[in-house]
C-alpha positions in Angstrom: 208.3 111.3 120.6 210.6 108.1 119.7 213.8 108.7 121.7 216.8 107.2 119.4 220.6 106.4 121.3 222.9 106.7 119.7 225.6 104.3 120.6 228.5 107.4 120.0 227.2 110.1 121.5 226.1 107.9 124.4 222.8 109.6 124.8 218.8 109.3 123.6 217.7 112.2 121.5 214.4 112.8 119.7 213.9 110.9 116.4 214.0 114.8 114.3 217.5 114.8 114.5 218.7 111.5 112.8 217.4 110.1 109.0 216.7 106.4 108.4 219.4 104.6 105.8 218.1 101.4 104.8 218.4 97.9 105.5 221.3 97.3 107.2 223.8 94.4 106.8 224.1 94.2 103.0 227.3 92.8 101.8 227.9 95.6 97.9 229.3 92.7 95.7 233.0 92.7 95.0 233.0 93.6 91.4 229.7 95.0 90.6 230.9 95.1 86.9 230.9 91.4 86.6 227.1 90.5 87.7 224.2 90.1 86.9 221.4 91.8 86.3 219.0 90.1 88.9 221.8 89.8 91.0 222.4 93.9 90.2 218.7 94.5 91.2 218.8 92.6 94.6 221.3 95.0 95.6 220.3 98.1 95.3 216.8 97.4 95.8 214.8 93.7 96.8 214.3 94.2 100.7 213.6 91.8 102.8 210.3 94.2 105.2 210.1 92.0 107.6 207.8 92.5 109.7 208.5 92.4 113.8 212.4 92.6 114.6 214.5 94.1 111.5 218.3 95.3 111.4 218.5 99.0 110.4 221.0 102.1 109.1 220.4 105.0 110.8 222.4 108.8 110.3 222.4 111.6 113.3 222.3 113.8 110.8 221.9 116.4 113.5 224.4 116.1 116.4 227.3 113.6 115.3 226.8 112.5 111.4 227.9 109.0 112.1 226.6 106.4 110.7 225.2 103.2 113.4 222.6 100.2 113.2 219.8 99.9 115.6 216.7 96.9 115.8 214.2 98.0 115.7 210.1 96.1 115.8 208.7 97.7 112.9 205.4 97.1 114.2 205.0 99.0 117.7 207.9 100.9 115.8 209.7 100.7 119.2 214.0 100.6 119.5 215.3 98.0 120.8 218.7 98.6 120.5 221.3 100.4 118.6 224.6 99.5 118.6 227.8 101.2 116.2 228.5 100.6 112.2 230.7 97.8 111.9 229.8 95.2 114.8 228.7 92.0 113.3 225.1 91.4 113.5 223.5 90.5 116.8 222.7 86.7 116.0 220.8 86.6 120.2 218.8 89.6 121.3 219.6 91.2 125.0 216.8 90.2 126.7 215.7 87.3 124.5 214.7 84.6 125.5 217.3 81.5 125.6 
């Protein structure tokens, strides 16, 4: 069973309590009505789908129901860390080589 740490509840819970909510740190256009069709497509549909370290949004559906961000290895499916929504994307992960 995969355990995911909720940064709000501050505990690890089974994966069935959570829902994936897409890629994290995607900025919504300020005036979405005035952007081009290509920019609209890029915002809504185009995602990086990276192999390796990915930044994702998750929601603790059967707990506090809050959204949070997670750093996950998409190859091993291992969660590296989780952090609260609104916190900036980490440039350097804890434990990474200098």
